[in-house]
Steps between C-alpha positions, in 0.01 A plus 500: 500500500732399223863526609588592140290817502710801413401764755577863421496803726449852372815705453319776691517295820878515533619275783181542701289198586170688506374436151362221286661259258348370178559177309359496146430191292327466165169437675503691829661748734588418858540772762650468850628721781876527538464506880331158501613306194399168654156633592343421166417696191211630295447349155337713230428454134714728286190705418420530870858601578496771233174629646652506848804693379280753314283548808803556722652744252180702498518564876864606514 
């Protein structure tokens, strides 16, 4: 994991640590759990990340 990644947490999460964080670059999106930041992350292409977000939006 790049120590220069800029991880962002949704404003909807408030101060809770039960959500995910995302780091976006020009080539990919990285996703990790706030409860286990050192536990690794998922790397997706930007197209794959957009698809994931659309799929999650469709079930909420």
